[in-house]
C-alpha positions as CSV (number, residue, x, y, z in Angstrom):
1,M,14.8,-53.6,108.8
2,N,15.8,-56.5,111.1
3,T,19.1,-57.9,109.9
4,T,19.6,-60.3,112.8
5,M,20.9,-63.6,111.4
6,P,20.4,-67.0,113.0
7,S,23.7,-68.1,114.7
8,T,23.6,-71.6,113.2
9,P,22.3,-72.9,109.9
10,V,20.4,-76.1,109.3
11,L,22.0,-79.2,107.8
12,P,21.8,-79.3,104.0
13,A,20.4,-82.2,101.9
14,P,23.0,-84.8,100.9
15,Q,24.4,-84.8,97.4
16,G,25.8,-88.3,97.2
17,P,27.1,-91.1,99.4
18,V,30.0,-89.2,100.9
19,S,28.0,-86.2,102.0
20,A,25.2,-88.4,103.2
21,A,27.6,-90.3,105.4
22,V,29.1,-87.1,106.8
23,L,25.7,-85.6,107.5
24,S,24.7,-88.8,109.3
25,A,27.8,-88.7,111.4
26,L,27.2,-85.1,112.3
27,R,23.8,-86.2,113.6
28,G,25.6,-88.5,116.0
29,N,24.9,-91.8,114.1
30,R,27.4,-94.6,113.8
31,T,28.2,-94.4,110.1
32,A,30.0,-96.6,107.6
33,F,31.9,-94.2,105.2
34,P,32.2,-95.0,101.5
35,T,35.6,-94.8,99.7
36,V,36.4,-91.1,99.3
37,D,38.7,-91.7,96.4
38,R,35.7,-92.5,94.2
39,A,34.2,-89.0,94.6
40,A,34.9,-86.3,92.0
41,P,37.3,-83.9,93.7
42,Y,35.4,-80.8,92.5
43,G,31.9,-82.4,92.6
44,K,29.2,-81.3,95.0
45,D,29.2,-84.6,97.0
46,L,32.8,-84.2,98.1
47,Q,32.7,-80.4,98.4
48,L,29.5,-80.4,100.4
49,A,30.9,-83.1,102.7
50,L,34.1,-81.1,103.2
51,Y,32.2,-77.8,103.8
52,C,30.1,-79.5,106.5
53,C,33.1,-80.8,108.2
54,Y,34.7,-77.3,108.2
55,E,31.5,-75.6,109.3
56,T,31.9,-77.3,112.7
57,H,34.8,-74.9,113.2
58,Y,32.7,-71.9,112.5
59,R,29.0,-71.7,113.6
60,G,28.1,-75.4,113.4
61,F,24.7,-76.6,112.5
62,E,21.3,-76.6,114.3
63,G,20.9,-79.7,116.3
64,V,24.5,-80.9,115.9
65,D,26.5,-81.5,119.1
66,P,29.4,-79.0,119.2
67,A,31.5,-82.0,120.3
68,R,31.4,-83.2,116.6
69,E,34.0,-80.5,115.9
70,W,36.7,-82.9,117.3
71,D,35.0,-86.2,116.5
72,P,37.9,-88.6,115.6
73,T,35.9,-90.3,112.9
74,L,34.9,-87.1,111.2
75,L,38.4,-85.7,111.4
76,T,39.8,-88.9,109.7
77,V,37.2,-88.6,106.9
78,R,38.0,-84.9,106.6
79,T,41.6,-85.7,106.2
80,E,40.8,-88.0,103.3
81,L,38.5,-85.4,101.7
82,E,41.3,-82.8,102.0
83,R,43.8,-85.2,100.4
84,V,41.6,-85.8,97.4
85,F,40.8,-82.1,97.0
86,L,44.4,-80.9,97.5
87,D,45.9,-83.6,95.2
88,A,43.5,-82.4,92.4
89,L,44.5,-78.8,92.9
90,R,48.2,-79.6,92.9
91,D,47.6,-81.5,89.6
92,D,45.7,-78.7,88.0
93,V,47.7,-75.7,89.2
94,P,51.2,-75.2,88.0
95,T,53.9,-74.8,90.6
96,G,56.0,-71.7,90.9
97,T,58.3,-69.7,93.2
98,D,58.3,-66.1,91.9
99,V,55.8,-64.4,94.2
100,E,56.5,-60.9,92.8
101,D,55.7,-61.9,89.3
102,E,52.4,-63.5,90.5
103,L,51.4,-60.4,92.4
104,A,52.3,-58.2,89.4
105,E,50.1,-60.3,87.1
106,L,47.2,-59.9,89.5
107,L,47.4,-56.2,89.2
108,V,47.0,-56.3,85.4
109,E,43.5,-55.5,84.1
110,H,43.3,-57.1,80.7
111,V,41.3,-55.2,78.1
112,D,39.5,-58.3,76.9
113,A,38.7,-59.6,80.4
114,F,35.2,-60.9,80.7
115,G,34.3,-62.3,84.1
116,V,31.1,-62.1,86.2
117,S,31.7,-58.5,87.3
118,H,32.2,-57.5,83.6
119,H,29.1,-59.3,82.6
120,L,27.0,-57.7,85.3
121,R,28.4,-54.3,84.6
122,R,27.7,-54.4,80.9
123,Q,24.5,-56.3,80.4
124,G,23.7,-58.4,83.5
125,E,20.1,-58.7,84.7
126,L,18.9,-58.2,88.3
127,W,18.1,-61.9,88.7
128,Q,21.7,-62.7,87.8
129,L,23.0,-60.2,90.3
130,R,20.8,-61.8,92.9
131,E,22.1,-65.3,92.1
132,Y,25.7,-64.1,92.3
133,V,25.1,-62.4,95.7
134,A,23.3,-65.5,97.0
135,H,26.2,-67.8,96.0
136,R,28.9,-65.5,97.4
137,S,27.1,-65.4,100.8
138,L,28.6,-68.7,101.6
139,Y,31.9,-66.8,102.1
140,H,30.9,-63.2,102.7
141,L,28.6,-64.0,105.7
142,K,31.7,-65.4,107.3
143,E,34.0,-62.9,105.6
144,A,37.6,-62.8,107.1
145,D,37.0,-65.7,109.4
146,P,39.0,-68.3,107.4
147,Q,41.9,-65.9,107.1
148,T,41.8,-65.1,110.8
149,F,43.0,-68.7,111.5
150,A,46.3,-67.6,110.1
151,I,47.0,-65.0,112.8
152,P,48.2,-67.4,115.5
153,R,50.3,-69.2,112.8
154,L,52.3,-66.0,112.1
155,E,54.7,-63.9,114.2
156,G,56.2,-60.4,114.1
157,P,55.4,-58.0,111.3
158,P,53.3,-60.3,109.2
159,K,51.0,-61.0,112.2
160,A,50.7,-57.3,113.1
161,A,49.9,-56.3,109.5
162,L,47.3,-59.1,109.0
163,M,45.7,-58.0,112.3
164,T,45.4,-54.5,110.9
165,V,43.6,-55.8,107.8
166,Q,41.3,-58.0,109.8
167,H,40.4,-55.2,112.1
168,D,39.0,-53.4,109.1
169,E,37.2,-56.5,107.9
170,Y,35.4,-56.8,111.2
171,G,34.3,-53.1,111.1
172,A,37.1,-51.5,113.1
173,G,35.1,-52.0,116.3
174,D,31.8,-51.0,114.8
175,T,29.6,-54.1,114.2
176,E,27.4,-52.1,111.8
177,R,30.4,-51.7,109.5
178,A,31.7,-55.3,109.6
179,H,31.9,-56.6,106.1
180,S,29.7,-59.6,106.9
181,K,27.0,-57.2,108.2
182,L,27.2,-55.0,105.1
183,Y,26.8,-58.1,103.0
184,A,23.7,-59.1,105.0
185,D,22.3,-55.6,104.5
186,M,22.9,-55.9,100.8
187,M,21.1,-59.3,100.7
188,G,18.1,-57.8,102.5
189,E,18.0,-54.9,100.0
190,L,17.9,-57.5,97.2
191,S,15.1,-59.5,98.8
192,L,17.4,-62.4,99.6
193,S,17.5,-64.4,102.8
194,Q,20.1,-62.9,105.2
195,A,20.3,-66.1,107.2
196,Y,23.8,-67.6,107.5
197,G,24.0,-70.7,105.3
198,A,20.6,-70.2,103.7
199,Y,21.9,-70.9,100.2
200,L,24.1,-73.9,101.0
201,D,21.7,-76.3,99.3
202,S,21.5,-74.3,96.1
203,A,25.2,-73.2,95.9
204,P,27.1,-74.9,93.2
205,A,30.1,-77.1,94.0
206,E,32.4,-74.5,92.5
207,M,31.4,-72.0,95.1
208,L,31.9,-74.5,97.9
209,A,35.3,-75.3,96.6
210,E,36.4,-71.6,96.9
211,V,35.3,-71.4,100.5
212,N,36.7,-74.9,101.3
213,F,40.2,-73.9,100.0
214,M,40.3,-71.0,102.4
215,S,39.2,-73.2,105.3
216,L,41.7,-76.0,104.3
217,C,44.6,-73.5,104.3
218,G,43.4,-71.8,107.5
219,L,43.1,-74.9,109.5
220,H,46.6,-76.3,108.6
221,R,49.7,-74.5,109.8
222,G,51.6,-76.1,106.9
223,L,49.4,-74.2,104.5
224,R,49.5,-70.8,106.2
225,A,51.5,-69.3,103.3
226,A,49.0,-70.6,100.8
227,L,46.2,-68.9,102.8
228,I,48.2,-65.6,102.6
229,G,48.5,-66.1,98.8
230,Q,44.8,-66.7,98.6
231,F,44.1,-63.6,100.7
232,A,46.5,-61.5,98.5
233,T,44.6,-62.6,95.4
234,V,41.3,-61.3,96.8
235,E,42.8,-58.1,98.1
236,L,44.7,-57.3,94.9
237,T,41.8,-58.0,92.5
238,S,38.9,-56.8,94.6
239,S,38.9,-53.0,94.0
240,P,38.3,-53.1,90.2
241,G,35.7,-55.9,90.4
242,S,33.9,-54.1,93.2
243,D,33.8,-50.9,91.2
244,R,32.2,-52.7,88.3
245,L,29.6,-54.3,90.7
246,V,28.8,-50.8,92.1
247,K,28.2,-49.6,88.5
248,A,26.1,-52.7,87.8
249,M,23.9,-52.1,90.8
250,R,23.4,-48.4,89.9
251,R,22.5,-49.4,86.4
252,L,20.0,-51.9,87.7
253,G,18.5,-49.4,90.1
254,C,19.6,-51.0,93.4
255,G,19.3,-49.1,96.6
256,P,22.1,-47.7,98.8
257,A,22.2,-50.6,101.2
258,A,22.9,-52.9,98.3
259,I,25.6,-50.7,96.9
260,R,27.4,-50.0,100.2
261,F,29.1,-53.4,100.5
262,Y,31.0,-53.2,97.2
263,A,31.6,-49.4,97.5
264,E,33.3,-50.1,100.8
265,H,35.6,-52.6,99.1
266,V,36.6,-50.2,96.3
267,E,38.5,-48.1,98.8
268,A,39.3,-50.6,101.6
269,D,40.8,-53.3,99.4
270,A,43.0,-50.7,97.6
271,M,44.6,-50.0,101.0
272,H,44.7,-53.6,102.0
273,E,46.5,-54.6,98.8
274,Q,49.5,-52.5,99.9
275,L,49.4,-53.9,103.5
276,V,49.2,-57.5,102.3
277,R,52.0,-57.1,99.7
278,R,54.4,-55.0,101.7
279,K,53.7,-55.8,105.3
280,V,52.5,-59.4,105.3
281,I,54.1,-61.2,102.3
282,A,57.4,-59.3,102.1
283,P,58.5,-59.9,105.7
284,L,57.1,-63.4,105.8
285,L,59.2,-64.4,102.8
286,S,62.2,-62.5,104.1
287,A,62.1,-64.6,107.3
288,E,61.0,-67.9,105.6
289,P,61.8,-67.8,101.9
290,E,61.0,-71.5,101.6
291,L,57.3,-70.6,101.8
292,A,57.3,-68.9,98.4
293,P,56.0,-72.0,96.5
294,D,53.0,-72.1,98.9
295,V,52.2,-68.4,98.4
296,V,52.2,-69.1,94.7
297,L,50.0,-72.1,95.2
298,G,47.5,-70.0,97.1
299,I,47.4,-67.4,94.4
300,R,47.1,-69.8,91.5
301,A,44.6,-72.2,93.2
302,S,42.4,-69.2,94.2
303,T,42.5,-67.9,90.6
304,F,41.8,-71.4,89.3
305,L,38.8,-72.0,91.6
306,T,37.3,-68.5,91.0
307,A,37.6,-69.1,87.2
308,R,35.7,-72.4,87.6
309,F,33.0,-70.7,89.6
310,E,32.6,-67.7,87.3
311,G,32.7,-70.1,84.3
312,R,29.7,-72.0,85.6
313,L,27.7,-68.9,86.2
314,L,28.4,-67.4,82.8
315,H,27.7,-70.8,81.1
316,H,24.2,-70.9,82.5
317,W,23.4,-67.2,82.2
318,N,24.5,-67.1,78.6
319,R,21.8,-69.7,78.0
320,G,19.2,-67.9,80.0
321,E,19.3,-70.5,82.8
322,S,19.6,-70.2,86.5
323,S,23.0,-71.0,88.0
324,F,21.5,-72.4,91.2
325,H,22.3,-76.1,91.9
326,E,19.2,-78.3,91.8
327,V,19.0,-80.6,94.8
328,A,17.4,-83.1,92.5
329,E,20.8,-83.5,90.8
330,A,22.1,-85.3,93.9
331,G,22.3,-88.6,92.2
332,N,24.6,-87.1,89.5
333,A,26.8,-85.1,91.9
């Protein structure tokens, strides 16, 4: 099977006045931007606009001049989009300073928990699994890239430990074992497009918000500790969820290429959890204890955004509906 992915995605369809203006500017047009404050902070119009601004720092878009990455007008608009998004998160996520308590809570598997992985493990259908994998491709086909932005923003032991984790994420020197490659292989096994950004149009705003939070923290030195908190949340909660997804795929009769990605995370993230807790966060806060509130922000914001995403999927699935975003909804975004 040929798993080669195009290096750059195509521009998506606009979902409102803000994303329409950003997409126009990315095409090189002189554009008048609407007032960003009027956009819903978690709506697809704002989240798509922000995602497209961030994507210039990753693979860009087909037909978009790479110089748009540092276009002053787009950077100014991006700053406004970030302000609206981050202000909403700070309003919705309680503050805190006790990082150890936050990490301990992440390790607790509640008996009555019922997220997407629980649903798929117990009674999920193949079409629901395929939707979940398609949505998550917005992150997993660039897996580890947002967190890599933190490396030059750290020093000493936290930098070395994060480098160790990222080395594994990128396949430890073997491109066939890179987590993004394993994810693409899984998508192929599930008859999904493996193309980077293929599901950007159909992804719900809640999925874009999760990825945007990572990029936001990665691209701002002042939010580096929030990015570490976000990364810790993923690493500490990944192994049990990945195990449930492996069992779901086996129950649904998926092939080995589909199962391999989550099977890899059952073991890898159990080890990464210890590295992130003891070798990244502990020395970081020992050297800079004032960063504790930002680590907590990263943990709580990540948990909050994931809950919104999973809530959307389960809401639609429990009604027998697709969770894909309809492009025709643009006027209501």
